[in-house]
C-alpha positions as CSV (number, residue, x, y, z in Angstrom):
1,M,-3.3,-37.2,41.1
2,T,-6.6,-34.9,41.7
3,N,-7.5,-32.3,39.5
4,L,-9.6,-29.4,41.3
5,K,-10.3,-26.3,39.6
6,F,-11.0,-22.6,41.8
7,N,-11.8,-18.8,40.9
8,I,-10.2,-16.0,42.8
9,S,-13.0,-12.7,41.8
10,N,-11.8,-9.1,41.9
11,K,-14.8,-8.9,45.0
12,N,-12.8,-11.5,46.5
13,G,-9.9,-9.5,46.1
14,F,-11.2,-6.8,47.7
15,N,-12.4,-8.4,50.7
16,F,-9.8,-10.0,51.5
17,S,-8.0,-6.9,51.4
18,K,-10.6,-6.0,54.2
19,L,-9.6,-9.0,55.9
20,S,-5.9,-9.0,56.0
21,G,-5.4,-5.2,55.6
22,D,-3.1,-5.6,52.8
23,N,-4.5,-2.7,50.8
24,N,-1.4,-2.2,48.1
25,R,-3.0,-0.8,45.0
26,I,-1.5,-3.5,42.8
27,H,-4.1,-5.9,43.7
28,L,-7.1,-4.0,43.7
29,N,-6.2,-0.6,41.1
30,E,-6.6,-1.2,37.7
31,I,-4.0,1.7,36.7
32,E,-1.7,0.7,39.2
33,G,-2.0,-3.2,37.5
34,Y,-1.7,-1.7,34.0
35,N,1.3,-0.2,34.6
36,S,3.1,-2.7,36.5
37,Q,5.6,-5.6,35.1
38,Y,2.5,-7.6,35.4
39,G,0.4,-5.1,33.4
40,E,-2.9,-6.6,35.4
41,M,-3.9,-6.3,38.7
42,I,-2.7,-9.8,40.6
43,V,-4.3,-11.7,43.3
44,H,-2.3,-11.2,46.8
45,G,0.2,-14.4,47.2
46,V,-1.2,-15.6,50.6
47,L,-5.2,-15.4,49.1
48,I,-4.2,-18.3,46.5
49,I,-2.4,-20.5,49.1
50,L,-5.7,-19.6,51.8
51,K,-8.1,-20.6,48.9
52,T,-5.6,-23.8,47.1
53,L,-6.0,-25.2,51.5
54,D,-9.5,-24.2,52.0
55,K,-11.8,-27.1,52.8
56,F,-8.7,-29.4,52.2
57,K,-9.1,-32.1,54.9
58,I,-5.8,-34.3,56.0
59,K,-6.4,-36.5,58.8
60,K,-2.2,-36.5,59.6
61,K,-0.9,-34.1,61.4
62,I,1.1,-31.3,60.0
63,S,4.4,-29.7,60.7
64,K,5.6,-27.9,57.8
65,I,3.8,-25.9,54.8
66,S,6.3,-24.9,52.2
67,I,5.3,-22.6,49.2
68,N,7.3,-22.0,46.4
69,F,5.7,-18.7,44.0
70,N,6.9,-19.1,40.3
71,K,4.4,-16.3,38.7
72,H,1.4,-14.0,39.7
73,G,-1.8,-15.0,39.6
74,S,-4.3,-13.0,37.5
75,Y,-8.1,-12.2,38.3
76,R,-9.3,-12.5,35.0
77,Y,-8.4,-17.0,34.3
78,E,-9.4,-20.0,36.2
79,F,-6.8,-21.7,38.6
80,Q,-6.7,-25.3,38.7
81,K,-4.7,-27.4,41.3
82,K,-3.5,-30.9,41.3
83,I,-2.5,-32.4,44.1
84,Y,0.0,-35.5,43.9
85,F,0.5,-37.5,47.5
86,Y,3.6,-39.0,48.3
87,K,4.4,-40.9,51.6
88,K,6.0,-38.5,52.9
89,Y,4.1,-34.7,51.6
90,I,1.5,-34.2,49.7
91,L,2.3,-31.4,46.5
92,I,-0.2,-28.9,45.2
93,K,0.4,-27.4,42.0
94,V,-1.4,-24.7,41.3
95,Q,-1.7,-23.6,37.7
96,Q,-3.3,-20.7,35.3
97,N,-3.2,-20.8,31.7
98,K,-0.4,-24.4,31.9
99,Y,1.7,-21.7,34.1
100,T,3.1,-22.9,37.5
101,I,1.8,-20.3,40.0
102,C,3.2,-21.6,42.9
103,D,4.1,-25.3,44.5
104,I,2.8,-26.3,48.1
105,K,4.4,-29.1,49.8
106,I,2.6,-30.5,53.2
107,F,4.6,-32.2,55.4
108,F,3.9,-34.7,58.0
109,G,5.9,-36.2,61.0
110,K,8.5,-34.8,63.1
111,I,9.8,-30.8,63.2
112,N,13.5,-29.9,62.4
113,N,15.6,-28.3,65.3
114,E,16.6,-25.8,62.0
115,D,13.3,-24.8,61.2
116,L,11.9,-23.7,64.8
117,Q,15.0,-21.9,65.4
118,I,14.5,-17.7,66.0
119,K,16.1,-15.7,64.2
120,K,17.5,-12.2,65.8
121,Y,17.1,-9.4,62.6
122,K,17.3,-6.0,63.7
123,K,14.4,-4.4,61.4
124,K,11.4,-5.8,63.6
125,N,7.9,-5.0,63.9
126,T,5.8,-5.8,66.9
127,I,2.2,-6.4,67.3
128,L,0.8,-6.7,70.6
129,N,-3.0,-8.3,70.1
130,P,-3.1,-9.3,66.8
131,K,-6.7,-9.3,65.1
132,R,-8.0,-13.0,65.3
133,R,-8.8,-13.6,61.2
134,K,-10.8,-16.3,60.2
135,F,-11.2,-18.0,56.6
136,G,-13.3,-20.8,55.5
137,Q,-12.5,-24.1,57.5
138,L,-9.1,-22.9,57.9
139,K,-7.3,-22.6,61.8
140,D,-7.3,-18.9,63.2
141,E,-3.7,-19.3,64.0
142,V,-2.4,-19.7,60.1
143,V,-4.7,-17.5,58.9
144,T,-4.4,-14.7,61.1
145,S,-0.6,-15.0,60.3
146,L,-0.3,-15.2,56.7
147,C,-3.1,-12.2,56.6
148,Y,-0.4,-10.0,58.6
149,L,2.3,-11.7,57.1
150,T,0.5,-10.4,53.4
151,K,0.0,-6.4,55.0
152,Y,3.5,-6.6,56.8
153,V,5.0,-6.9,53.0
154,G,2.6,-5.7,50.9
155,T,2.3,-2.0,53.2
156,I,5.2,-2.0,55.5
157,Y,8.5,-4.1,54.0
158,P,9.3,-3.8,51.5
159,G,5.7,-1.9,50.7
160,K,4.4,-0.9,47.8
161,Y,6.7,-2.4,45.4
162,S,6.8,-5.8,47.3
163,V,6.5,-9.6,45.9
164,I,6.8,-12.5,48.3
165,K,9.0,-15.5,46.8
166,T,9.3,-18.1,49.4
167,I,7.0,-18.8,52.7
168,D,7.5,-22.3,55.1
169,I,4.9,-22.2,57.8
170,I,6.3,-24.3,60.6
171,I,3.2,-25.4,62.9
172,G,5.2,-26.5,66.4
173,D,4.0,-26.6,70.1
174,K,2.9,-23.3,71.7
175,L,5.7,-20.6,71.9
176,N,3.3,-18.7,74.7
177,K,3.5,-15.9,72.3
178,S,0.4,-14.1,72.1
179,Y,1.7,-11.2,70.4
180,L,2.6,-10.9,66.6
181,T,6.7,-10.5,66.0
182,C,7.8,-9.7,62.1
183,S,11.5,-9.1,61.2
184,S,13.6,-8.9,58.3
185,K,16.9,-8.2,57.1
186,I,18.2,-8.2,53.4
187,K,20.3,-11.0,52.5
188,K,21.8,-9.8,48.6
189,R,21.6,-6.4,48.0
190,G,22.0,-7.0,44.1
191,F,18.5,-8.4,44.1
192,A,17.5,-7.1,46.7
193,L,16.5,-10.6,48.2
194,I,14.6,-10.2,52.0
195,E,14.7,-12.7,54.8
196,N,12.1,-12.5,56.7
197,Q,10.5,-14.2,60.1
198,L,7.0,-14.0,61.9
199,I,6.3,-15.8,65.1
200,Y,2.7,-16.2,66.3
201,K,1.7,-18.4,69.4
202,N,2.5,-21.9,67.6
203,I,3.6,-20.6,64.2
204,I,7.0,-19.8,62.8
205,I,6.9,-18.3,59.1
206,N,10.2,-18.6,57.4
207,F,10.0,-16.3,54.1
208,T,11.5,-14.2,51.3
209,T,10.4,-11.5,49.9
210,L,11.9,-9.4,46.7
211,K,11.7,-5.8,46.1
212,R,9.3,-5.7,42.6
213,P,11.0,-2.9,39.9
214,Y,9.0,-0.3,38.5
215,L,9.3,2.2,36.0
216,K,11.6,4.9,37.0
217,I,11.7,7.7,33.5
218,K,14.1,10.0,33.3
219,L,14.0,11.7,29.9
220,K,17.5,14.0,29.1
221,K,17.1,17.6,27.3
222,P,17.3,16.6,23.9
223,S,20.1,17.7,21.5
224,Q,20.2,20.7,19.4
225,N,20.3,18.8,16.4
226,I,17.3,16.6,17.6
227,V,15.2,19.9,17.9
228,N,16.2,21.2,14.8
229,Q,15.1,18.3,13.1
230,I,12.0,18.4,15.0
231,K,11.5,21.8,13.9
232,K,11.7,20.5,10.6
233,I,8.6,18.7,10.7
234,K,5.7,20.1,8.4
235,N,3.7,16.7,8.5
236,N,0.6,16.7,11.1
237,I,1.4,14.0,13.6
238,L,-0.4,10.7,14.5
239,I,1.0,8.9,17.4
240,I,-0.9,5.6,18.4
241,G,-0.2,4.4,21.7
242,S,1.2,7.4,23.5
243,S,0.7,6.9,26.9
244,S,4.4,4.7,28.4
245,G,7.0,3.6,26.9
246,I,8.2,4.5,23.5
247,G,5.0,6.1,22.1
248,F,5.0,8.4,25.1
249,D,8.7,9.7,24.6
250,I,8.4,10.3,21.0
251,L,4.8,12.6,22.0
252,D,7.5,14.1,24.3
253,L,10.0,15.0,22.2
254,L,7.6,15.6,19.1
255,K,6.0,18.5,21.2
256,N,9.3,20.9,20.6
257,N,7.6,21.1,17.1
258,K,4.3,23.6,18.3
259,N,3.7,24.9,14.4
260,I,1.9,21.4,13.4
261,K,-0.7,19.2,14.8
262,I,-0.3,16.7,17.3
263,F,-2.7,13.6,17.7
264,A,-2.0,11.0,20.5
265,T,-4.0,7.9,21.5
266,Y,-3.9,6.4,25.2
267,N,-5.9,3.3,26.4
268,K,-5.9,3.9,29.6
269,N,-3.1,6.5,30.8
270,K,-4.6,9.8,30.0
271,K,-1.8,12.4,30.0
272,N,-2.5,16.4,31.0
273,L,-1.0,18.0,28.1
274,S,-4.0,20.9,27.9
275,K,-1.2,23.3,27.7
276,F,0.1,22.3,24.8
277,K,-2.8,24.0,22.1
278,N,-1.3,21.8,19.1
279,I,-1.9,18.5,20.9
280,N,-5.0,16.5,20.9
281,I,-5.2,13.1,23.1
282,L,-7.7,11.0,21.6
283,K,-9.5,7.9,24.0
284,I,-8.8,4.7,21.4
285,S,-8.7,1.5,23.1
286,L,-7.3,-1.5,20.5
287,P,-9.0,-3.6,18.9
288,R,-12.5,-1.8,19.6
289,D,-11.8,1.5,18.4
290,E,-9.8,0.4,15.0
291,N,-12.4,2.4,13.2
292,K,-12.1,5.7,14.6
293,I,-8.3,5.2,13.6
294,F,-8.9,3.7,10.6
295,D,-12.3,7.0,9.7
296,F,-9.3,9.5,10.8
297,L,-6.5,8.1,8.0
298,K,-9.5,8.4,5.3
299,Q,-10.0,12.0,5.9
300,K,-5.9,12.8,6.1
301,N,-3.2,13.6,3.0
302,K,-0.7,14.5,4.9
303,I,0.9,13.1,8.1
304,N,3.2,11.5,10.1
305,I,2.2,7.9,11.8
306,Y,4.3,6.4,14.8
307,Y,2.8,3.1,15.8
308,C,3.3,2.1,19.2
309,A,0.6,0.5,20.8
310,S,1.6,-2.7,22.2
311,P,-0.5,-5.4,24.8
312,K,1.2,-6.8,27.7
313,I,3.9,-9.1,25.6
314,E,4.7,-12.1,27.7
315,I,7.5,-13.9,25.4
316,Y,7.1,-17.3,27.0
317,N,3.8,-17.4,27.0
318,N,2.3,-19.7,23.8
319,S,-1.0,-19.9,24.6
320,L,-3.7,-19.0,21.6
321,N,-5.1,-16.1,23.2
322,K,-2.0,-14.6,23.8
323,K,-1.0,-15.4,20.0
324,K,-3.7,-13.9,18.8
325,E,-3.4,-10.3,20.8
326,L,0.5,-10.6,19.6
327,N,-1.0,-11.0,15.7
328,Y,-3.4,-8.5,15.9
329,F,-1.0,-5.3,17.9
330,F,1.4,-6.0,16.0
331,Y,0.8,-7.7,12.4
332,N,-3.1,-7.4,11.4
333,I,-3.5,-3.9,12.5
334,V,-0.7,-2.2,10.9
335,K,-1.4,-4.0,7.7
336,K,-4.7,-2.2,7.6
337,I,-3.5,1.0,8.5
338,I,-0.3,0.6,5.8
339,K,-3.4,-0.6,3.0
340,I,-5.4,2.8,4.1
341,I,-2.3,5.3,3.7
342,Y,-0.6,3.0,0.9
343,S,-1.5,5.8,-2.0
344,K,-1.5,8.3,0.2
345,N,1.4,10.7,1.4
346,I,1.6,9.1,4.5
347,N,4.8,8.1,6.4
348,F,4.2,6.0,9.0
349,F,7.2,4.4,11.5
350,Y,7.3,0.9,13.2
351,P,9.5,0.1,16.1
352,S,10.4,-3.2,15.9
353,T,13.1,-4.5,18.4
354,N,16.7,-6.6,18.0
355,F,15.2,-9.1,20.2
356,I,13.6,-11.2,17.3
357,N,17.2,-12.5,16.8
358,D,18.1,-13.8,20.2
359,K,14.2,-15.4,20.1
360,Q,13.3,-16.3,17.0
361,K,11.0,-19.2,17.5
362,T,8.5,-17.3,19.8
363,N,5.5,-15.9,18.6
364,Y,6.4,-12.6,19.3
365,S,9.7,-12.6,17.9
366,I,7.4,-14.5,14.3
367,I,4.8,-12.3,14.4
368,K,7.3,-8.9,14.7
369,F,9.3,-10.6,11.9
370,K,6.4,-11.1,9.4
371,C,5.5,-7.4,10.2
372,E,8.6,-6.0,8.9
373,K,8.6,-8.1,5.9
374,F,5.6,-7.0,5.4
375,I,6.8,-3.2,5.3
376,E,10.0,-4.3,3.1
377,N,7.4,-5.3,0.5
378,K,5.4,-2.3,0.5
379,Q,8.9,-0.2,0.4
380,N,9.5,-1.4,-3.2
381,S,7.5,0.9,-4.9
382,R,7.0,3.5,-1.5
383,G,9.9,4.4,0.6
384,N,8.1,6.1,3.4
385,L,6.5,2.7,5.4
386,N,9.9,2.3,7.8
387,F,10.9,0.6,10.5
388,F,13.7,0.0,12.9
389,R,15.2,-2.4,15.3
390,L,15.9,-2.0,19.0
391,S,17.9,-2.8,21.2
392,K,16.6,-2.8,24.7
393,I,14.9,0.2,26.4
394,N,13.4,1.3,29.6
395,T,9.6,0.4,29.3
396,K,7.7,-1.8,32.2
397,Q,7.7,-4.9,29.2
398,N,12.0,-4.6,30.3
399,L,11.6,-4.3,33.8
400,S,13.7,-6.9,35.5
401,L,14.8,-7.6,39.2
402,I,18.4,-6.5,38.1
403,D,19.0,-2.9,37.3
404,N,20.2,-3.0,34.0
405,K,20.0,0.7,33.3
406,L,18.3,0.8,30.3
407,P,18.5,3.6,27.7
408,N,15.2,5.8,27.0
409,F,14.4,5.4,22.9
410,R,15.4,9.6,22.8
411,D,19.5,8.0,24.0
412,I,18.9,5.8,20.8
413,L,17.9,8.3,18.8
414,E,20.8,11.1,19.7
415,N,23.4,8.3,18.8
416,N,22.2,6.5,15.9
417,K,22.0,8.1,12.1
418,N,20.5,5.0,10.5
419,L,17.5,5.9,13.3
420,Q,17.4,9.3,12.6
421,N,17.1,8.8,8.9
422,N,14.0,6.2,10.0
423,F,12.6,8.5,12.3
424,F,12.5,11.7,10.2
425,F,11.6,10.0,6.8
426,K,14.8,10.5,5.1
427,N,15.5,8.0,3.5
């Protein structure tokens, strides 16, 4: 086994976007990445392949390269490739933070007739004079084919919301095709799995793609009962983390009360609420700006706080850095806030989740449970510190390839008296 390391920077991604024509914003725009299921910009899958194979010299004739993607690649961390040598193929595992991003198998010998089969898919895109691309020491035909593949997936079909799952590159005899064709069909509608084939010169690439889930928000008009309870609120409001998810839903609900001041913090997604004179939007990035929150609270005596700040959760990421991040957002800063407001007439609401019952051994569940216990202990002498375990709701944290049609926060609030009591501080 051989271990090698390499990096892919934002600049590399930008340059590859120009080379390939794949200018999908998920690779290039910080806000687009932040609002996706990944919580960050992601590296082009094809760029990871090309960087892995560049300068990788093999004396034997390659007949096929198979790639299977397991996870997205991040610009923030170093890549590691572990190379295993076998008789009939070479296996390269590309990893980041101990997670396998993709497996690349390089085969030698004869090509199966099945691999060379030309597919007759209805949806077809033809390029008569494809521009030749070069990338390091890799052959033009392979690089050109992969560049058009990522452009096709990222900008044509499925387009903006797309994911590459598998790629099989067959390097055969010349097919006498100076033009390039790419065709597709949906194989399984439930997961929107798409089968594709690209043909250029002596290259046939069979690949599968998916339609990437994205957040669709349709907020129902609140019932008169909820509106009446909102209008009875007399304290001013602070929503920490109001730009998306639960925080945005709460802001959209509470703006029905125009007789109180609402202070709403955001990190990257600023909302245009200028027509609401009573709403103050505050740019606060945690943990950097935590003192702004502490100074604000020290000056207030009557206020309701809704704490909704959250990083990208990544349940199964057990790295030390992710554990520290979760511990900060879901426990440490909450503890600091409660210590400041404890002797004041300030209400505090902390949304928790039923998920901690199902995955009790994950860092996320352990930290959430620890914070609940801390709040419970403080409730013994002061009952205006509330948390509530919510079922899965419609946020970017819960995006899935299967459309589960999850409820929004307000949908649960409408039908749950216990949540209403906690949310409106009636207990």
